[in-house]
C-alpha positions as CSV (number, residue, x, y, z in Angstrom):
1,M,0.0,0.0,0.0
2,R,1.1,3.6,-0.6
3,I,1.3,6.2,2.1
4,K,1.6,9.9,1.3
5,V,3.7,11.9,3.8
6,R,5.5,15.2,3.7
7,P,8.9,14.8,2.0
8,E,10.7,16.1,5.1
9,A,9.1,13.3,7.2
10,R,9.5,10.5,4.7
11,E,12.8,9.1,5.9
12,E,11.7,9.0,9.6
13,L,8.5,7.1,8.6
14,L,10.5,4.6,6.5
15,Q,12.8,3.9,9.4
16,F,9.9,3.5,11.8
17,L,8.0,1.1,9.5
18,R,11.2,-1.0,8.9
19,Q,11.7,-1.3,12.7
20,A,8.1,-2.6,12.9
21,D,9.2,-5.5,10.5
22,C,7.5,-3.9,7.5
23,E,9.0,-3.7,4.1
24,A,9.1,0.0,3.3
25,E,10.5,1.8,0.3
26,A,10.5,5.4,-0.9
27,E,8.6,6.2,-4.1
28,G,9.1,9.7,-5.2
29,D,9.5,12.6,-2.8
30,S,6.4,12.0,-0.6
31,T,5.3,8.4,-1.0
32,V,6.2,5.3,1.0
33,V,5.3,1.9,-0.3
34,V,4.8,-0.5,2.5
35,T,4.0,-4.2,2.8
36,V,3.6,-6.4,5.9
37,P,5.2,-9.8,5.0
38,A,3.8,-11.5,8.2
39,A,0.2,-10.4,7.5
40,L,-2.2,-13.2,6.6
41,G,-4.0,-11.0,4.1
42,E,-4.6,-7.5,2.8
43,E,-7.1,-6.7,5.6
44,Q,-4.7,-7.7,8.3
45,A,-1.9,-5.7,6.6
46,R,-4.1,-2.6,6.5
47,M,-5.0,-2.9,10.1
48,E,-1.4,-3.3,11.2
49,V,-0.2,-0.4,9.0
50,D,-3.1,1.8,10.5
51,L,-1.8,0.9,14.0
52,Y,1.8,1.7,13.1
53,L,0.8,5.0,11.6
54,K,-1.2,6.0,14.7
55,A,1.8,5.2,16.9
56,W,4.1,7.1,14.6
57,Q,1.7,10.1,14.5
58,A,1.6,10.1,18.3
59,S,5.2,11.0,18.4
60,H,4.8,13.3,15.3
61,P,1.6,15.1,16.0
62,D,2.2,17.8,13.3
63,E,2.5,15.2,10.5
64,E,-0.3,13.9,8.4
65,V,-0.3,10.7,6.4
66,D,-2.7,9.4,3.8
67,I,-3.0,5.8,2.9
68,E,-3.8,5.5,-0.8
69,A,-4.4,1.7,-1.1
70,H,-7.8,0.3,-0.9
71,L,-8.8,-3.1,0.4
72,L,-9.9,-5.6,-2.1
73,D,-13.6,-6.3,-2.1
74,L,-14.1,-9.0,0.5
75,P,-16.9,-11.5,0.0
76,R,-20.0,-10.9,2.2
77,S,-20.5,-13.4,5.0
78,R,-23.1,-16.1,4.7
79,V,-24.8,-14.8,7.8
80,A,-25.2,-11.4,6.3
81,D,-26.7,-13.0,3.1
82,E,-29.1,-15.1,5.2
83,D,-30.2,-12.2,7.4
84,S,-31.1,-10.2,4.3
85,T,-33.4,-12.9,3.0
86,T,-35.5,-13.2,6.2
87,D,-37.3,-9.9,5.6
């Protein structure tokens, strides 16, 4: 997934994510591309990156980040399908 950050903060964010066992690379001046190799899927990876970013922002309150990646469409659960047919 891609994370937008101010160019001045990019290196610090890269270092932080790498210390959290993420694979993080710079892309351009203000983008970080990050993957979570230990995640069991895209949803888990997104949740972990969200938590890492919240922790990073706690120590960098003036910095804003924007995650550009979107989760893949996940199949609806069977329970949700069954509940919708009982109307």
